[in-house]
N, C-alpha and C positions, 0 to 999 in steps of 0.2 A: 390459568391454573385449572387443570381438569381434575375431576373427582379421583380417577384412578392414579394420577401422579402423586397425590397426597395420601393415599391409602385410606381414604374415607369410604365408609360403607354406603353412604347416601349423600345427596346434595344438602340435606338438612345438617348432617354431621359436618360436612365441609363448611357450611355457613357458620356453625358454632365455632369450629376450630379457627377459622380466619378471624372471627371476632375476638378470640382470646389472644391473638398475637399482640394486641396493644397498639395497633397502628390504624390510621384511617385507611379505608379502602373503597373502591367502586365495584359494584357488581354489574357486569354487562351481559351475563348469560351463564349458564343456559337458562332458558325461559322458566323452568321449574324452580330455579334458585332465586329468581328476581323477587318473589313475594316473601320468601322466608325471612330475610333480615327485617322487613317491615313488621311481620308478625312478632318476631322476637323483640323488636324495639317497643311495640305496644305492650307486650307481656311484661317486660322489665319496667316500663313506665308505670303500669298499673300496680306493680308490686311495691313501688316506693312513692306513695301519695305525697303531694306537696302539703306542707304544714301551714 
């Protein structure tokens, strides 16, 4: 899946959109997208501290 095919303005937007589909997925590229899901995962984890 490429950015232009999905109508995303950026790889960051593409990463968010794919995550909202509700399915597991693997990111294999492009290189600038590889770190984005990790950053989002950390941000979401920090927003919901364990009790």
